C-alpha positions as CSV (number, residue, x, y, z in Angstrom):
1,M,-5.4,152.1,87.5
2,K,-6.2,151.7,91.2
3,I,-3.7,152.6,94.0
4,L,-4.2,152.3,97.7
5,V,-2.2,154.4,100.1
6,A,-2.0,153.0,103.7
7,D,-0.5,155.4,106.2
8,D,-1.7,156.5,109.7
9,H,-0.6,160.2,109.2
10,P,-3.4,162.2,107.4
11,V,-0.9,164.8,106.1
12,V,1.3,162.2,104.6
13,R,-1.6,160.4,102.9
14,L,-2.9,163.7,101.6
15,G,0.5,164.6,100.2
16,V,1.0,161.2,98.6
17,V,-2.5,161.1,97.1
18,H,-2.0,164.6,95.6
19,I,1.4,163.7,94.1
20,L,0.0,160.5,92.5
21,T,-3.2,162.0,91.1
22,Q,-1.2,164.9,89.6
23,A,1.4,162.6,88.0
24,L,-0.8,159.7,87.0
25,K,-3.8,161.1,85.1
26,G,-6.9,159.0,85.5
27,A,-5.6,157.0,88.4
28,V,-8.0,156.1,91.3
29,V,-6.1,156.7,94.6
30,E,-7.8,155.6,97.8
31,E,-6.7,155.6,101.4
32,A,-6.4,153.5,104.6
33,S,-5.3,154.8,108.0
34,N,-4.9,151.5,109.9
35,A,-4.5,147.8,109.4
36,R,-8.2,147.1,109.7
37,Q,-9.1,149.6,107.0
38,L,-6.3,148.4,104.8
39,L,-7.5,144.8,104.8
40,Q,-11.1,146.0,104.2
41,Q,-10.0,148.0,101.2
42,L,-8.0,145.2,99.8
43,G,-11.0,142.9,100.0
44,K,-13.2,145.3,98.0
45,G,-11.6,144.7,94.6
46,S,-8.5,144.5,92.5
47,W,-5.6,146.9,93.1
48,D,-2.6,147.7,90.9
49,L,-0.4,149.0,93.7
50,L,-0.3,149.4,97.5
51,L,1.9,152.1,99.1
52,L,2.4,150.7,102.6
53,D,3.7,152.3,105.8
54,L,5.4,149.9,108.1
55,T,4.0,151.4,111.3
56,L,0.3,151.2,110.8
57,P,-1.8,151.0,114.0
58,G,-3.0,147.6,114.9
59,R,-0.4,145.5,113.2
60,N,3.3,145.1,112.8
61,G,4.3,146.3,109.4
62,L,6.4,143.4,108.2
63,D,3.9,140.9,109.5
64,A,1.1,142.7,107.7
65,L,3.2,142.7,104.5
66,K,3.8,139.0,104.7
67,D,0.0,138.4,105.2
68,I,-0.9,140.6,102.3
69,K,1.5,138.9,100.0
70,D,0.1,135.5,101.1
71,R,-3.4,136.7,100.3
72,Y,-2.6,138.8,97.2
73,P,0.6,137.4,95.8
74,K,0.4,139.4,92.5
75,L,-0.2,142.7,94.3
76,A,2.6,145.2,93.8
77,V,3.6,146.6,97.2
78,L,5.9,149.7,97.5
79,V,6.9,150.5,101.1
80,L,7.0,154.2,102.1
81,S,8.4,154.3,105.6
82,I,9.7,156.7,108.2
83,H,12.4,154.2,108.9
84,S,15.7,154.3,107.0
85,E,16.7,151.7,104.4
86,S,19.4,150.4,106.8
87,E,16.8,149.6,109.3
88,F,14.1,147.8,107.3
89,G,14.9,148.0,103.6
90,V,16.3,144.5,103.1
91,R,13.8,142.9,105.4
92,A,10.8,144.6,103.6
93,L,12.1,143.2,100.2
94,K,12.5,139.8,101.7
95,A,8.9,140.0,103.0
96,G,7.6,140.6,99.5
97,A,7.8,144.3,98.9
98,W,8.6,145.4,95.3
99,G,10.5,148.5,96.5
100,Y,11.4,150.6,99.5
101,L,11.3,154.4,100.0
102,T,11.7,156.6,103.0
103,K,9.3,159.6,103.6
104,E,12.2,161.9,102.9
105,T,11.9,160.9,99.3
106,L,11.4,163.6,96.7
107,P,8.1,163.6,94.7
108,E,9.9,162.9,91.4
109,Q,11.7,159.9,93.0
110,L,8.4,158.6,94.3
111,I,6.8,158.8,90.9
112,K,9.8,157.1,89.3
113,A,9.5,154.2,91.9
114,V,5.7,153.9,91.3
115,N,6.1,153.8,87.6
116,K,8.8,151.1,87.8
117,V,6.8,148.9,90.1
118,L,3.6,149.3,88.1
119,H,5.5,148.0,85.1
120,G,6.7,144.9,86.9
121,G,10.1,146.1,88.1
122,I,11.7,146.2,91.5
123,Y,12.8,149.6,92.9
124,V,15.8,149.9,95.1
125,S,18.2,152.8,95.7
126,E,21.9,152.4,95.0
127,S,22.6,152.3,98.7
128,L,20.0,149.6,99.3
129,A,21.2,147.6,96.3
130,E,24.7,147.7,97.7
131,K,23.5,146.5,101.1
132,M,21.6,143.6,99.5
133,A,24.8,142.6,97.6
134,T,26.7,142.8,100.8
135,G,24.2,140.4,102.4
136,L,25.2,137.7,99.9
137,R,28.4,137.2,101.9
138,R,28.7,134.3,104.3
139,N,26.6,134.6,107.5
140,S,29.7,134.8,109.6
141,D,30.4,138.2,107.9
142,L,27.1,139.7,108.8
143,L,26.5,142.1,111.6
144,P,24.9,140.5,114.7
145,H,21.5,142.1,114.3
146,E,21.2,140.9,110.7
147,S,20.8,137.3,111.9
148,L,17.8,138.1,114.0
149,T,14.3,137.3,112.9
150,D,12.0,140.2,112.0
151,R,10.3,140.1,115.4
152,E,13.5,139.7,117.3
153,Y,15.0,142.6,115.4
154,E,11.9,144.8,116.1
155,V,12.1,144.1,119.8
156,M,15.9,144.7,119.8
157,R,15.3,148.2,118.2
158,L,12.7,149.1,120.7
159,I,14.9,148.1,123.6
160,A,17.7,150.1,122.0
161,A,15.3,153.1,121.9
162,G,15.0,152.8,125.7
163,L,11.5,151.2,125.9
164,S,10.7,148.9,128.8
165,T,9.4,145.4,128.4
166,G,5.9,146.6,129.3
167,D,6.0,149.5,126.9
168,I,7.2,147.2,124.1
169,A,4.4,144.7,124.9
170,K,1.8,147.4,124.6
171,K,3.2,148.8,121.4
172,L,3.4,145.4,119.7
173,L,0.1,144.1,121.2
174,L,1.9,141.2,122.7
175,S,2.2,139.8,126.3
176,V,5.1,140.9,128.6
177,K,6.1,137.2,128.8
178,T,6.4,137.0,125.0
179,I,8.5,140.2,124.9
180,S,10.7,138.8,127.6
181,T,11.2,135.6,125.6
182,F,12.3,137.7,122.5
183,R,14.6,139.8,124.6
184,A,16.3,136.7,125.9
185,R,16.8,135.4,122.4
186,V,18.3,138.7,121.3
187,L,20.7,138.7,124.3
188,Q,21.7,135.2,123.5
189,Q,22.2,135.5,119.8
190,M,24.0,138.8,120.0
191,A,26.1,137.7,123.0
192,F,25.0,140.7,125.1
193,K,24.5,140.7,128.9
194,N,21.9,143.4,129.4
195,N,19.8,146.1,127.8
196,A,22.6,148.7,128.2
197,E,24.7,146.7,125.7
198,I,21.7,146.6,123.3
199,I,21.3,150.3,123.6
200,R,24.9,151.0,122.9
201,Y,24.9,148.7,119.9
202,G,21.7,150.3,118.5
203,V,23.1,153.8,118.7
204,R,26.5,152.8,117.3
205,N,24.9,151.2,114.3
206,N,22.2,153.9,113.7
207,L,19.3,151.5,114.4
208,V,17.4,153.9,116.7
209,D,15.1,156.6,115.3
């Protein structure tokens, strides 16, 4: 069994590797600290499971996940993220993840999720399952941010966190002009007039870390 852990925090990687090797005897667990290393490791051979952080340096997490699923459609991907389920859980599953966990997850819950995914199942918590069921309602019943694309949603969250257009451009490795375009789309689709309204909305709906 081969498992790849992709996370940019050494302490997190070490902890996850230790948990997996102790619980899954004989498993080979390797690491990647950024998007480039992740793609290199994936290209080296066959993997049974990828534990993926959504904030890897060098690539947007959801974009990377979609690319990975395009290249390796049979690869089981379990997202282990600092972001709450309410922020990215449903979007990660739509992008091809087989499960979603936060980094506050207990070791036994992580192992339970890993075993379920390795056996072909989908792992979701009760709260995330409820949110997915709620998402089956008509689009008119959805919250405004749930109609945004993944990139628009990411830009909206960063604006809500107080980042400037320039800061967001640097963080996402995009041009200021591109970020301004996404900002304009967010304002239009959410019927907001300015960043202050985005910030208030993000705080009120717990979308800001």
